[in-house]
N, C-alpha and C positions, 0 to 999 in steps of 0.2 A: 599139368606140366607138358604132357605129350602134345596137347592141342596148341600150346604156346610155341613149342618147337616147330610144329608143322606150319603154323602161321608165320613164324620168323623165316623159315626156309622158303615159303612161298614168296614173301616180300623180297628176299634176297634174289631169288630167280627173276622176279618181276623187274627189279632194279637192273640186273645184268642185261636183260632183254632190251630195256629202254636205253641203257648206256651203249649197247652195241648198235642199235638203230641210229642213235645220235652220232656215233663214230662214222658209220657208213654215210650218213647225210653230210657230215663235215668234210669227209674225204672228197665226196662228189662236189660239194659247194666250193671248196678251196681251189680245186683245179678248174672247175667250170668258170670260176670268176676270172682267172687269168686267161683262159681260152676265149671267153667272151670279150675280154679287153682287147685281145689280138684281133678278133673278128671285127670289133668296132673300129679299131685303128685303120683297117683297110676297107672302110665304107661298106661293111656287111657283105663283102664278097669273099667267100672262102677261097676261090681260085686265085684271088689277087694277093693272097698272103705268100711272101717269099718262102721257099722251102727251108732255107736255113733258120728262119724264125719259127716255122712250124715244127721243125725237128728239135730245136732248142727247147720249145715248150713241152713237147712230148718226152724228151729225154730227162728233163728236169722234174717231171711229175713225181717219181718215187722219192727224190730228195726233198722236194717241197712238202710232200705228204708226211714224211717222217718228221721233218723239222717242226711243222705246224702242229702235228698231234702231240709231240713232246711239249711244246709250249702250252697247249690246252690242258694237258695232263698236269703239268707243273703248277698251273694256276688253279687246279682243282675245279675246272669248269664242268666236269662230268659228275660232280657230287652235289651240285646245286639242286634245290627243290624248285621245279618250274613254276609252281603257283606263287612262289615268293620272290622270284627274280626281281632285282631292283637295279638302281644306278650302280651298285657295287659290281654286279655281274657285267653290266654294260662297260664299265671301266676295264674290267679284266679282259673282255673280248677285244676292246680297243688295243690294249697293250699286246695281246697275242697277235692281232692282225698287223700291228706296227712291227713287232719282232719278226714276224713271218715275211713282211715286205723287205726289211733290211737284209735278212738272210737270202731272200730271192734275188735281190739286186746283186749282192756279193757273189752268190753261187753262180748265177748265169754269166756274170762278167768274168769271173776267174776261171771257171771250168768249161764254159761254152762260148757264148758271144753276148755282146751288149745288145739288149732289146730296146725298142723305142721307148722314150720317156713316158708317153701316154699309156703304154702297156703296163708299166709299173704303177702309175698313179691310179688309173681306172681299175686295174686288177686288185690293188690293195683296198680301194674303196668298196668294190663289189664283194670282196671277201668279207670285210667287216660287216657289211649290210646283211649278207646271207647267214653268217655265223650268229650275229646278234638277233636277226629276225626270227629264226626258228625258236630261240630261247624265250623271246618275248611274245611269240604268237599264242602260246597256250594261256599265258596270263591275260592277254588282250581278249582272247576268246571267252575266258571265264568272266571278265569284266563286262563285256557286251552282253553275255548271256544272263548275268545276275543283276546288272545295274537296272534299277527301277526308276521310272519317271516319278518325280515328287508327287505324293498324294495319290498314286495309283496302286492297284493291286490289293491284296489282302493284308490285314494287319491293322494295328492301332494307328490312327492319325496322330502324328507326333509333332510337337513344337520344341525347338531348341532355344533355350534362353542363354544367350552369350554367343556372339559371332566372332570370337577371338580364335586363337590357335587351338584351344581345347575343343571348342564348338565345331571348328572345321574338321579336326581329326575324327571326332565322334560322328559327324554327319557323313563323312566319307566312308567310314566303316559300316554304318547302317545301310547306306545306299548300295554298297558293293556286296553286302552279304546276302546269301540266299537263305540263310537260316533265321535271321532276325525278323520277327513279325512286327515291323514298325514301318510306317510310311511317313517320312519327314516332309511335312507340308510347308512349314515356314520357320523363320528364325526371328528372334527378338534381340535387340541390342540398344543400349542407351546412347551409343555414339551416333549423333545425327548424321555424320558423314557416311555411315554404313547403311542407314535406312534408305530403301529404294534400290539397293544393289543386290547382288546375288552371291551366295556362298555355296560352292559345289552344286550350282544350279538351283539352289533353294532361295526363294525371295526373303530378304530381310524386311519385315513389314512394319516395324515400329519399335518403340521403347517399352519399358516395363508397364507404363500406364495404359498401353494398348493391348496388354495381354488378354483381358476379358473379352474385348471386341474381336480380337483375332481368333480366340478359342471358339467363339460362336460362328465366325465367318468360315473358318476352315474345318469346323466340326472336330476340334481337337479332343482326343481322349487321353493323351499322355503328354506330360511336360518333362523335359530333361534339362536340368539346371547345370550348365557347363561353364561356370565362372569360378574355378578353383581358387583364384586369388582374391575373391570377395571377402570383406571383413564380416564378422558375425552380425553387425548391425545392418550392413547392406543386404546380406543374405536373408535376414529376418524380414526386411521390407519387401523383398521380392517374393518370399514364401508366403507372406501375409496376403499378397495379391493372388498368387497361384492357388492357394488353398480354397479361395472362394469360387473357383471354377468347377469344382467336383471332378477334376482330372486326377489321374494317378500321377504322382510326382516322384522323380528320382533325381539324384545329383551325384556329381563327382566329388570324392572326399576332400581333396585339398591340393594346394599348390605343388606339393612335393611330387604328386603324380605327373604333373605337367613337366616339371624340371627333369624328372627321370625318364621322360618319354613313354610313360605308361598309360597315357590317356586312351582308353578303349571302353567298349561296352561292358567289359568284365569289371571295370572299376565302378560302374554305376551301382548305387545302392538306394534303398528307400530313404526318404528324408526323415530324420529323427526329430522328435519333439524338442530335443536339446537345442537344435538349430533355431527354433522359434523363440527361445529365451532371449536371443538378441544381445548377448553381451560377450565380450572377448573372454576366453578362459583365463583364469588366474595364472600368471606366469611366475614360477619360482625357479630360480637358477640353483637347482639342487646340488650341482657339481661344486658350486662355490661355498656351500654351507654344510655339506655332509661329511666334512672331515671328522666331526665329533663322533661318528659311529664307526669309523675305520679302526680295525683291530680291537673293537670293544665286544663284550658279550651282550647281546641284545635279546630281550624277552618280549614277545608279543602274545598277550593273553587274548583269547578269542581269535586266534590267528587263522582260523578256517573260515571266518565270516567274510562279508563283502568288503568291509573296510580293513579288517585284519589281514586278509589274504593279499590285498593290494599293497598294504604296508610291507608285508614280507617280500613281495616282488620288487618293490622299490629299494628296500634295505639290502637285498641280495646283490644289487649292482654296485654297492658302495663298500664292499669288502669288510664286513664285520668279522671279528675273530670267530664268533660263533653266533648263529641265529637259532633261538629256541622258540618253537611254536607250541603254544599251550592251548588246548581246546577240549571241551567236553564231548563234542560231536566227532566221532572217529572218521566218518565218511568225508566231512569237510577237511579235516586234518590230513587225511590220506591223499586227497586230491591235490592240495597245495604242496604236500611233500613230494609227490611224483613229478609235479610240474617243475619245482625248483631243482630237483635232482637232474632232471633232463636239461634244463637251461643253464644251470650253474653247478656242474659236477665238482668244481673246486670248493664249493661253499661248505663250511663247517655247520652242518644242520642237525638239529635235534628236534624231534616231534614227540611231544608228550601229551598223554590223555589225562584229564582230571578236571576238577571243579575248583573255582576260586573260593567256593563256600567251604571247602575242606581245609581247615587251618593246618592240619598235620601234613597234607600233601603240599601246601604252599611253603611250609617251613622246610620240608625236605628238598623241594625244588631250589629254593634260594640258597640253602646251605651247600648243596652239591655244585651248583653252577655259578653262583655269585654274579648275577647279571649286573652290568654297569648301567644299562639303560632299560627302562620298562615302558612299553606302550600298552596301556590297559584298555583293550577294546571289548573285553568280555562283558556282556550285559544282556538282559531281557529288554526288548525295545518296542514291542507291539502294544500300542496304547490300549485298545479294547481288551486284549487278553490280560494285560496287567491290571485293568480295572476289576476283572473277575477274579483275579488271584493276587491281591495286593500283598499278602504276606510273602509270597514267592518273589515278587518284584523287589521287596526290601531285602530279603535274605540274599538274593543274588547280586543286585546292583549296589546296595549300600554296604552290606557287610562283606560281600565279595571284594569290593573296592577297598574297604577298611583293612581287611586282612592282607591284601596284596600290597597296599601302601605301607602297612606295618612291617611286613617282611622286607620290603625294599629299604626302609629306613634302618631296620635292625641289621641287615647284611651289607650295608654300605653302598647301595646303588647311587650313582651320581645324579640321575634324572628319572623322574616319573611323570609320564604324560598321560593324562586322563582324557578319554574320548567322551565328550559331553554333547549336549543338544540344546537347540533354542527352546525346547519345551521346558527347560529348567528355569526360564524366566517367567515369573508370576504363574507358577504351574497350576493347572486345573485338573491334572490327572496324576495317578500314582507314579507312572513312569517318569513324568517330568519332575515330580517332587523327589523321587529317588535320585535322579541325576543332580538336582540342586543340593541334596544332602551330600552326595559324593564330592561336589565342588567345595562345600563347606568343610568337609573332612580334610581334604588335601590342603586347603588354604590354612587350616588350623595346624596341621602337622608340619607344614612348611616352616612355621615359626620356631620350632624346637629341633627340627631334624637337619642334618647336613645334606640330605637329599633335596634336590630342587624339584618341587612339586608344581606342575602347571596343568591347566585344563584347556582343551580345545573345543570350542562350541560352534557347531554349524547346523544348517537346516536340513531339509529333506535331500537325500542322495538319490539321484536318478539311476535306475538300474540296480539298486541294491535289493537284497532279499526282502520281499514284502512291500516294496515301494509301489506307488500308485500306477506308474507307467506300465510295468508288466501286467498288472491287473487289468488295466484298460485294454491292452493289446489282446489279452485272452478273451475278454468280453466281446470285443469287436470280431475276433476270429470265430466266436461261437454264435454270431449273429445278434448280439445284444441281449438285454439292454446294458448300457454303460451306467454304472451307479455312482452318483456323486452325493455326498452327505448333505451339502447345502449349496445353494446357488451362489452365495457370496463368499464362500470360504476361500482364503488365499494362503499361499505358502511361499517361502523362499526355497530355491532349488540350486543344487550344485552337482557336479559330476563326481564320480568316485575318485578319479585322478586328482581333481581339485581338492577334495576333502583330505586325501592322503598327503598331498603337497603341503597343505596347511599344518597337518599334524607333524610332519617332518621339520618344517620350518620352526614350529613352536619349540621343538626340541633344541634347535640351534639358538633361538632367542632367549630361552628360559633363564631367568634369574631367580625364579621362585615365587609362587603365589599368584601368578598372572592367569587370567582367562583370555585366551586368544580367540578373536572373532573375525570371520571372513565377511568382507563387504560383498554381498551377493547380488547387488543391483536391485532392481525393482521386484517386488513379490509378484507371483503369478496366480491368477484366479484359476482354481482347479476346474471349474466348469468350462472355462476357455480352453484349458489344456485338453480336456476330454473331447470337446467339440473339434479342436484342431486336429487331434489324432484321428478322429473319424474322417475328417475332410482329407487328410493326407493319405488315407486308405482309399480315396476315390469314392467315398460314400457321403450321403447327406444326413446330418444329424436330425433326429426326430422324424425322418422319412424312412431311410434305410435302416438306421440304428437308433432306437429310442434312447434318450437320456433321462434317467429316473433319479429323483432326489429322495434319499432315504432318511434324511434327518441327521442332525449331529449325534454322534455316539457319546456315551458317557465320558466326561472329562475332555472332550474335544473342543478346541477354541475355533472361532472364525478366523483368527490370524495369530501368528506367532511373533514374538519379539526376540531380538538378539541380545539385548542388554537391559538390565534394570536401570532406571533413571539414576539411582545413586552410585552406580558403578563408574559412570563417565567413560570417556574414550581417550586413548593415548596412541599416537601414531607410531609406526615402526618403519623400517627401511623399505618395506613393501607397502605401497599406498593402499593396497587392497586388504591389508591385514591391520586390525586394531587390537589394542589391549584394554581389557576392562580391569580397573584397579580393584584389589581385594576389598571385600566388604568386611568390616570389623565385626567380630562376634563379641558382644559385651561381656558375657560371662562364659568363658570357655569350659570351666569346671562344670557348670550347670548343663552346658551343651552335651558333654560326654556322659554325664549322669543320665540325662534323658535318652541319649543314644543307647546306653546300656538297658534302660527300661524298654526301649523300642525293640531291642534284640530279644529280650525275654518274652515280650508280647508276641513277637513273630514266631518264636519257637513254640508258643502255646496256640498259634493260629488264632489270636485274639480278634474279636470283632471291633475292638477299640482302636484298630491300627490307624485309621484316618485321623482321629482326634489327636493321637500321639504324634503323628507326622506334622499336624498343624501347629503343635506346640514347639516343634523344632524348626519348621519353615513357615514363618508368619505370613508370607505372601501366597501360601497354598490355599486354594479354595476348592474343595472336593466336589465331585459330581452330584452330591446331595443338595448343593446349593442350586436353586432353580436358575440362577444367572451364570452358573459356572461355565456353561458352554459358550457364553458370549463375552466372557471377560478377556481383556487384553493381557 
């Protein structure tokens, strides 16, 4: 604390010294300006100046000094930071000089004598030039000292893609900075009218198709993508070209940065693999559909997880009467609790620890809080781990869901939204089969309950706990190898906000029994994803970072489906969201009998668990089948 006070005191003293020196300079400059004007008026001969004019100038000096200093002080021109002076300061100096001139004319004419017109005009102009000049001289000195010739000096040879406003601002900052270790060598723009011209002294050398050639010509090491207004598809096309160059790639996040005037090197970030997916994010106008949660008691099970916590963040902005977060992991629950308390102090928030497998705990929760809406995100989701512990997967996913749904129906919840997965379609693993059973349970319960039960099915979520992207990033950071199970394995991907928006919209569309599915565009080959991530890191696959194929894991498919053939598709108001019609269960009584038998077998940790699941889910083919890993 003492060190900070001493530093603050030193800075104040330093500022006072600078301000006093500037005042002394201004006093000298303002009077010298009019003295020089008088000298110029009489052909640079001091002796030719009439004494009455000379005495008027000398006598008016104290008045002129006081008036001009007051103007400069009132316009706060002694508080400006010299290195950042701009047109604003130039405008203030102009008004100060103009005000000083008007007062000078009035003062000399009223109290002394009228001076020659050229004295006033030239004096005012010289005063403005001297007062403004000293304030801009420091910035000009810094600019000359720090400005680098394109492609010269130390640092990474850099290419700017985009010669618009964002690219120009970015280039200017890099060239003018003495701290940024980048040498901007060239720029790229698809506008043919710009090619061959210069941007801040940097040549615009071609369009996107010329990127590889220009990278080689200028020995580019880093590419900066400065097209914040580009669509996802356009950005994907450019990035697909850039990633083949082995250059480090960074980009500006989005158009809003340009609109807000925030374009700078600080906004640059590494290109994410999400941008290579090449589709526009799913747009859901939540403000128009979220009235159904306002003033309602909302429960999120698994509320500390990747999807659950984002659900809570989104729900908190739509004014629920009470938001209940239920999770078995206290650390996750604590983190989201503290975040929501900080961001939404007005929110009625309850954070409870417990397991959906504990029927007594669930009964107590529903009896005490009577939630109106339930988002059920609590589940085991890691495919390989669940293959090794199938009984635990069924206990948690199937019977945890069953008990939560049972309590929702018993205590009058209006809606119940199940978080499901594309792995529930023709499942080849325990995790997918357990989720399909969950869907069957809620579709069956929906027929007899007043609660509206729906499921939301989506693919792999980028950035969620345990997803493939964080794994690849860690492997690259450690120097490899990057492990891919199979060269031809493909998956659908979506972002966490997209997944959550779908879940929330499902709650708005729910009539009961539906399975909502997101149109996630084209599937992505995991091998391509891994190699693209290596390239985006400025490395070469199989040279700098090896890619190793480890083989399909038990229960893993080459590709996932989003809907069974017999479910069909039904459109919604959002063209990116479809509804799968409920599949009829022929004998519901037999279904629940077998479900009871499955529960009893799980409690005994029976080895027959897979065959029992197969009797309930006919489309399930377990890992024991030699073709299971390749089944659609």
